C-alpha positions in Angstrom: 13.0 -11.9 8.4 11.3 -11.5 5.1 7.7 -10.5 5.0 5.5 -10.2 2.1 3.4 -7.0 2.2 1.1 -6.7 -0.7 1.0 -3.0 -2.1 -2.0 -3.0 -4.4 -5.5 -2.9 -2.9 -6.5 -5.8 -5.1 -3.7 -7.9 -3.8 -4.7 -7.1 -0.2 -8.3 -8.0 -0.8 -7.1 -11.3 -2.3 -5.0 -12.0 0.8 -8.0 -11.1 3.0 -10.2 -13.4 1.1 -7.8 -16.3 1.1 -7.0 -15.9 4.9 -10.6 -15.5 6.0 -11.7 -18.3 3.7 -9.1 -20.7 5.0 -10.2 -19.9 8.6 -13.7 -20.7 7.6 -12.7 -23.8 5.8 -10.5 -25.0 8.7 -13.3 -24.3 11.2 -16.1 -26.2 9.4 -13.7 -29.1 8.4 -12.5 -29.6 11.9 -16.0 -29.2 13.3 -17.3 -31.8 10.8 -14.3 -34.2 11.8 -14.9 -33.7 15.4 -18.6 -34.7 15.2 -17.8 -37.5 12.9 -15.0 -38.9 15.3 -17.4 -38.5 18.3 -20.1 -40.4 16.4 -17.6 -43.1 15.6 -16.4 -43.2 19.3 -20.0 -43.7 20.5 -20.2 -46.5 18.0 -17.2 -48.2 19.6 -18.7 -47.8 23.0 -21.8 -49.4 21.8 -19.7 -52.3 20.6 -18.2 -52.6 23.9 -21.4 -52.7 25.5 -22.4 -55.5 23.2 -19.3 -57.5 24.1 -20.0 -56.8 27.8 -23.6 -58.1 27.3 -22.3 -61.3 25.5 -19.7 -62.1 28.2 -22.3 -61.6 30.9 -24.6 -64.1 29.0 -21.9 -66.5 28.5 -20.9 -66.3 32.2 -24.5 -66.9 33.2 -24.7 -69.9 31.1 -21.5 -71.2 32.5 -22.6 -70.9 36.2 -26.0 -72.7 35.6 -24.1 -75.9 35.0 -23.5 -78.4 37.9 -20.4 -78.1 40.0 -19.2 -75.0 38.0 -16.5 -73.0 39.9 -15.5 -69.5 39.2 -12.1 -70.8 37.9 -13.6 -73.2 35.7 -16.2 -70.8 34.3 -13.5 -68.2 33.7 -11.4 -70.8 31.7 -14.4 -71.7 29.6 -15.5 -68.2 29.0 -11.7 -67.2 28.2 -11.6 -69.9 25.6 -15.0 -68.8 24.1 -14.3 -65.1 24.3 -10.7 -64.7 23.6 -10.5 -67.1 20.8 -13.9 -67.1 19.4 -15.9 -64.5 17.3 -15.7 -62.0 20.3 -11.8 -62.2 20.3 -11.2 -60.5 17.1 -9.1 -57.5 17.4 -8.2 -58.3 21.0 -4.5 -57.3 21.7 -4.6 -58.5 25.4 -7.4 -60.1 27.2 -7.9 -61.6 30.7 -10.3 -62.7 33.3 -9.3 -62.1 36.9 -10.8 -62.6 40.3 -11.8 -59.3 42.3 -8.1 -59.2 43.7 -6.7 -58.9 40.1 -5.3 -62.6 40.0 -5.5 -63.8 36.4 -7.8 -66.8 35.8 -7.9 -66.9 32.1 -5.8 -65.0 29.5 -4.8 -65.0 25.9 -1.1 -65.3 27.3 -1.3 -68.7 29.2 1.9 -67.7 31.0 -0.1 -65.0 32.8 -2.6 -67.3 34.4 -2.2 -67.4 38.2 -0.2 -64.3 38.4 -1.5 -60.8 39.4 -2.6 -58.7 36.4 -0.2 -55.8 35.3 -3.3 -53.6 35.5 -4.6 -54.9 38.8 -5.1 -51.4 40.2 -7.4 -50.6 37.2 -9.3 -53.8 37.8 -9.9 -53.1 41.5 -11.0 -49.5 40.6 -13.7 -50.8 38.2 -14.9 -53.4 40.9 -15.0 -50.5 43.4 -17.1 -48.4 41.1 -19.1 -51.3 39.9 -19.2 -50.0 36.4 -17.3 -50.2 33.1 -14.0 -48.3 33.0 -12.8 -47.3 29.5 -9.4 -45.7 28.5 -7.7 -45.1 25.0 -3.9 -45.5 24.4 -1.5 -45.1 21.6 1.2 -47.6 21.1 4.8 -47.5 19.8 4.4 -50.6 17.7 1.3 -52.8 16.9 0.5 -55.1 19.8 3.3 -53.6 22.1 1.7 -52.4 25.3 5.0 -51.4 26.9 5.5 -47.6 26.7 1.8 -46.9 25.9 0.6 -43.3 26.3 -2.9 -42.3 27.2 -5.0 -40.3 24.8 -8.5 -38.8 25.1 -10.0 -40.7 22.2 -9.2 -42.1 18.7 -7.6 -38.8 17.4 -7.3 -38.5 13.5 -4.0 -36.6 14.2 -2.2 -39.6 15.6 -0.8 -42.1 13.0 0.6 -44.7 15.5 -1.5 -47.8 16.5 -4.1 -47.2 19.1 -6.1 -49.5 21.5 -9.0 -49.2 23.6 -8.8 -50.5 27.2 -11.9 -51.3 29.2 -12.2 -53.1 32.4 -15.7 -54.3 33.8 -16.9 -56.2 36.8 -18.8 -59.5 36.2 -21.9 -60.1 38.5 -23.1 -63.6 39.3 -26.2 -63.7 41.3 -25.7 -60.1 42.4 -22.2 -60.6 43.6 -18.8 -59.5 42.0 -17.1 -62.7 41.0 -15.0 -61.8 38.2 -13.5 -59.0 36.3 -13.0 -58.8 32.4 -10.0 -56.7 31.4 -9.1 -56.5 27.6 -7.3 -54.1 25.1 -9.0 -54.0 21.8 -7.1 -52.8 18.7 -8.5 -49.8 16.9 -6.7 -50.3 13.6 -9.9 -50.5 11.8 -11.5 -47.5 13.5 -8.0 -45.6 13.0 -8.4 -46.3 9.3 -11.8 -44.9 9.4 -10.7 -41.8 11.2 -7.8 -41.3 8.7 -10.4 -41.6 6.0 -12.6 -39.0 7.8 -9.5 -36.8 8.2 -8.9 -37.0 4.3 -12.5 -36.1 3.6 -12.2 -33.2 6.1 -9.1 -32.0 4.3 -11.1 -32.0 1.0 -13.9 -30.1 2.8 -11.3 -27.5 4.1 -9.8 -27.2 0.6 -13.3 -26.9 -1.3 -14.7 -24.5 1.3 -11.5 -22.4 1.2 -11.4 -22.1 -2.6 -15.1 -21.5 -3.1 -15.3 -19.0 -0.3 -12.2 -17.2 -1.3 -13.3 -16.9 -5.0 -16.7 -15.7 -3.9 -15.3 -13.4 -1.2 -12.7 -12.0 -3.6 -15.1 -11.1 -6.4 -17.5 -9.7 -3.9 -15.2 -7.4 -2.4 -13.6 -6.6 -5.8 -17.0 -5.3 -6.8 -18.0 -3.7 -3.6 -14.5 -1.9 -2.9 -12.0 -2.1 -5.6 -14.0 -1.3 -8.6 -15.6 1.9 -7.1 -12.2 3.0 -6.0 -10.8 2.2 -9.6 -13.5 4.3 -11.1 -12.7 7.2 -8.8 -9.0 6.8 -9.7 -9.7 6.8 -13.4 -12.0 9.9 -13.2 -9.4 11.7 -11.1 -6.7 10.8 -13.7 -8.7 12.0 -16.6 -9.6 15.3 -14.9 -5.9 15.7 -14.1 -4.9 15.4 -17.9 -7.5 17.9 -18.8 -10.7 16.1 -19.4 -13.0 18.3 -17.3 -16.2 16.7 -18.5 -15.8 13.4 -16.7 -17.5 12.7 -13.6 -17.8 9.6 -11.2 -20.8 7.5 -11.5 -22.8 7.2 -8.4 -24.2 3.6 -8.2 -25.0 2.9 -4.6 -26.3 4.9 -1.7 -23.6 3.8 0.6 -20.4 5.4 1.8 -18.9 5.0 -1.8 -21.9 6.6 -3.3 -21.4 9.6 -0.9 -17.6 9.6 -1.7 -18.5 9.7 -5.6 -20.9 12.7 -4.9 -18.2 14.5 -2.9 -15.6 13.8 -5.6 -17.9 15.3 -8.2 -18.5 18.3 -6.1 -14.7 18.7 -5.7 -14.3 18.3 -9.5 -16.9 20.9 -10.1 -15.2 23.3 -7.5 -11.8 22.5 -9.1 -13.0 23.3 -12.7 -14.8 26.4 -11.5 -11.5 27.6 -9.8 -9.6 26.7 -13.0 -12.2 28.6 -15.1 -12.0 31.6 -12.7 -8.1 31.6 -13.1 -8.4 31.5 -16.9 -11.2 34.0 -17.1 -11.3 37.9 -17.1 -13.8 38.9 -14.5 -14.7 42.1 -16.3 -15.4 40.8 -19.9 -16.0 37.0 -19.1 -13.3 36.4 -21.8 -10.4 33.9 -21.4 -7.1 35.7 -20.3 -3.7 35.8 -21.5 -2.7 32.6 -19.5 -5.4 30.6 -21.2 -4.8 32.1 -24.5 -1.3 30.7 -25.0 -2.2 27.2 -24.1 -5.3 27.2 -26.5 -3.4 28.7 -29.3 -0.6 26.2 -29.0 -3.2 23.4 -29.1 -4.9 24.9 -32.2 -1.5 25.3 -34.0 -0.7 21.8 -33.2 -3.9 20.6 -34.8 -3.6 22.8 -37.8 0.0 21.6 -38.4 -1.0 18.0 -37.9 -4.0 18.1 -40.3 -2.7 20.8 -42.6 -5.3 23.2 -42.0 -5.4 27.0 -42.1 -5.6 29.2 -39.0 -5.9 33.1 -38.7 -5.2 35.1 -35.6 -6.3 38.8 -35.2 -5.2 41.3 -32.5 -7.6 44.2 -31.9 -6.9 47.4 -29.8 -9.4 50.1 -29.0 -8.3 53.5 -30.3 -7.5 56.2 -27.7 -9.0 54.1 -24.9 -7.1 56.2 -22.3 -9.0 59.2 -23.4 -12.3 57.4 -22.7 -11.0 56.8 -19.1 -9.8 60.2 -18.7 -12.9 62.1 -20.0 -15.7 59.9 -18.9 -14.2 57.7 -16.0 -13.2 54.2 -15.5 -16.7 52.8 -15.0 -17.7 54.1 -18.7 -14.4 52.6 -19.9 -15.4 49.2 -18.4 -19.0 49.6 -20.2 -17.1 50.3 -23.4 -15.0 47.2 -23.0 -18.1 45.1 -22.4 -19.9 46.7 -25.4 -16.9 46.0 -27.6 -16.7 42.4 -26.5 -20.5 41.9 -27.1 -20.3 43.3 -30.6 -17.1 41.5 -31.5 -18.5 38.1 -30.5 -21.6 38.8 -32.4 -19.6 38.8 -35.6 -17.7 35.5 -34.8 -18.5 31.9 -35.4 -19.2 29.7 -32.5 -15.9 27.9 -33.1 -13.9 31.1 -33.0 -12.1 32.0 -29.8 -11.7 35.4 -28.1 -9.6 36.4 -25.3 -8.5 39.5 -23.5 -4.8 40.2 -24.2 -4.2 43.3 -22.2 -6.2 46.4 -21.0 -7.9 47.2 -24.3 -6.4 44.6 -26.4 -8.1 41.4 -27.6 -6.9 38.4 -29.6 -9.2 36.3 -31.9 -8.4 32.9 -33.0 -10.2 31.6 -36.1 -9.6 27.9 -36.8 -9.7 26.5 -40.3 -9.9 30.1 -41.6 -7.6 31.4 -44.4 -6.0 34.9 -44.5 -8.7 36.3 -46.9 -11.7 35.2 -45.0 -10.2 36.3 -41.8 -9.4 39.8 -43.1 -13.1 40.0 -44.3 -14.4 39.2 -40.9 -12.2 41.7 -39.3 -13.2 44.4 -41.7 -16.8 43.7 -41.0 -16.0 44.1 -37.3 -14.1 47.4 -38.1 -17.0 48.8 -40.0 -19.7 48.0 -37.5 -17.7 48.8 -34.4 -18.4 52.8 -34.2 -22.2 52.1 -34.6 -22.2 49.5 -31.7 -19.5 50.7 -29.4 -19.9 54.4 -28.2 -20.2 56.6 -25.2 -23.6 58.4 -24.9 -23.7 61.8 -23.2 -26.7 64.1 -23.2 -28.3 62.1 -26.1 -25.2 62.4 -28.2 -23.3 59.2 -29.2 -19.6 59.5 -29.3 -18.3 56.6 -31.5 -15.3 54.5 -30.4 -12.8 53.0 -33.2 -10.6 50.1 -33.3 -7.4 49.0 -35.0 -6.8 45.5 -36.0 -3.7 43.4 -36.9 -3.9 40.0 -38.7 -1.5 37.1 -38.9 -2.0 33.6 -40.4 -0.5 30.1 -40.1 2.0 29.0 -41.4 3.2 32.1 -43.2 3.6 34.3 -40.1 5.2 31.5 -37.9 4.6 28.0 -36.6 4.4 28.6 -33.0 2.2 30.7 -30.6 5.0 33.3 -29.9 5.7 34.0 -33.5 2.0 34.2 -34.5 1.2 36.7 -31.8 4.2 38.6 -32.5 3.3 39.0 -36.2 -0.4 39.9 -35.2 1.0 42.5 -32.8 3.3 44.0 -35.6 0.3 44.0 -37.9 -1.5 46.0 -35.3 1.3 48.5 -34.7 1.2 49.1 -38.5 -2.4 49.9 -38.4 -1.8 52.3 -35.8 1.2 53.9 -37.6 -1.1 54.3 -40.6 -3.6 56.4 -38.7 -5.7 53.7 -36.7 -9.3 52.5 -37.5 -8.1 49.9 -40.1 -7.1 46.4 -40.7 -3.4 45.4 -41.5 -1.7 42.2 -42.4 2.0 41.4 -41.5 3.5 38.4 -43.1 6.8 38.0 -41.3 8.4 39.5 -38.2 11.1 41.4 -40.2 8.3 43.5 -41.7 8.6 42.4 -45.2 5.6 41.9 -47.5 3.5 44.1 -45.1 0.0 44.8 -46.4 
């Protein structure tokens, strides 16, 4: 058996809104129909009591005349009641004696015979009160095969009648019984009209409630979740600046705060993974992704880009002679000085033990070499090992490569810068070299 199961949260909220609104609409509509039908039933009962009062008054008038017998009075009342203004809508009507023998009837053939409802007549006389019942018929005016119902239900389309039996008292004695079936066609039509109005009430309440509930749930639940989802997606693709907006002090607000804390932790963990703990520079892992992105921008907008690779000369001797803590101090001094010579947009990463890479966006070869020569000249005065008041200077070798002449991808550019650095070392260290191509042509 096929079952529709909505997958999206918004579809589930819509289904929930429609179902709850339909329940609310049906409940209110049926409640309204019930009370309206009950009020109409009471109105019918008041009409019956009016009929009862009228027949009692007519009978009292009949018995005031001279030589009036029960039979004669019944016939006179029957003619007045069954065929007069009170006989409208009567399907079956008869006046009987206390034993149920028909004295007057709409069907003249029934006069003098026991009533088909003699048991109900005797019960009404025994109780000395009006007895009322409701019946649904197969066809209009056909009392055979009638079925008893609790009232003029709006859900039954077949013709309905109301049966009521009442004793008639003359001078304090039960002399007659009035037994009639009254058509409820007009009241049934009214009930059907009420049912139609109830259906409109159900429809309007369902639609209005569904729309209001859906938009309320959409704003209360779906939009905060959607905002969190969008923030998570942007963080996933690398936009680490985005954060969820905390708009409420409810569970969603707490969830947004926890999401932001998680994003901060994630970014901090990513930063730690991409950062060298000793120098605070980005590491080899981060270098490759950053250089690839910068090369893509340079190629797209036809901009220049220069890369330099730096290596501290004889750094192993520093560690061997003065110890690794001193070597770490030298590395930190070197990073501090080199960064002081760079622009804010320039990028510096630790490539290896004592090797560094500098990326200078929108910088041509000549300008990049000038920056590196400035670093080379100032390096011994700012990076040194001091013992017993004597400063022992440290020197550096530098290799430079540029885009696009030395390559168009990260590996080629880094290889060219490494070859230029190797050239500086072969030439005696403490100098800047440029290497145009990997095959060592046009070295400079």
